[in-house]
C-alpha positions as CSV (number, residue, x, y, z in Angstrom):
1,M,-11.3,-58.9,32.5
2,P,-14.6,-60.7,32.0
3,S,-14.5,-63.6,29.6
4,D,-16.5,-64.1,26.4
5,V,-20.1,-64.7,26.6
6,R,-22.2,-67.5,24.8
7,F,-24.1,-66.1,21.8
8,A,-27.3,-67.9,23.0
9,E,-27.2,-65.7,26.1
10,V,-26.7,-62.5,24.1
11,K,-29.5,-63.5,21.7
12,K,-31.9,-64.3,24.6
13,L,-31.0,-60.8,26.2
14,L,-31.7,-59.0,22.9
15,E,-34.9,-60.9,22.2
16,T,-36.2,-60.1,25.8
17,H,-35.9,-56.5,24.7
18,D,-37.8,-56.9,21.5
19,W,-34.8,-57.2,19.1
20,T,-34.9,-59.7,16.2
21,L,-32.1,-61.6,14.6
22,S,-32.7,-60.4,11.0
23,R,-29.8,-61.7,9.1
24,I,-26.4,-63.3,9.3
25,K,-23.6,-62.6,7.0
26,G,-20.5,-64.6,7.7
27,S,-19.7,-64.2,11.4
28,H,-21.7,-61.1,11.8
29,H,-25.3,-61.3,13.3
30,V,-27.5,-58.4,12.8
31,F,-30.4,-57.6,15.3
32,T,-32.9,-55.1,14.4
33,K,-35.8,-53.2,16.2
34,E,-38.1,-50.7,14.7
35,G,-37.0,-47.1,15.3
36,E,-33.4,-48.2,16.4
37,S,-30.1,-48.5,14.6
38,P,-29.2,-52.2,14.0
39,I,-26.8,-54.0,16.4
40,V,-24.1,-55.9,14.5
41,I,-22.5,-58.7,16.7
42,P,-19.4,-60.7,15.5
43,V,-19.8,-64.3,16.7
44,H,-16.8,-66.7,16.7
45,K,-17.1,-70.3,18.0
46,R,-20.5,-69.5,19.4
47,R,-18.9,-66.7,21.6
48,V,-19.2,-63.0,21.7
49,K,-16.4,-60.8,23.1
50,Y,-17.3,-59.1,26.3
51,V,-16.7,-55.6,24.8
52,Y,-19.7,-56.2,22.6
53,V,-21.8,-57.5,25.5
54,R,-21.0,-54.3,27.3
55,E,-21.9,-52.1,24.5
56,I,-25.2,-54.0,24.1
57,K,-26.1,-53.6,27.7
58,E,-25.4,-49.8,27.5
59,K,-27.7,-49.6,24.4
60,L,-30.4,-51.5,26.3
61,G,-30.0,-49.1,29.3
62,L,-28.8,-51.9,31.5
63,G,-25.4,-50.4,32.3
64,K,-23.1,-52.6,34.4
65,E,-25.8,-54.2,36.7
66,G,-27.8,-56.1,34.0
């Protein structure tokens, strides 16, 4: 099973696809993009669980290869 991913990598991936970190409430980081539903990512110890990374990649249309 893949390990957790650094939040900085996830943030860079989303920003590359025109998503913006709009707010942080507790451990939840909320990214927004006009015309899209927000993406909420729980971050703990600067890491993101791989299950969320997989969901983000699917939403971005990257599937498993990206």
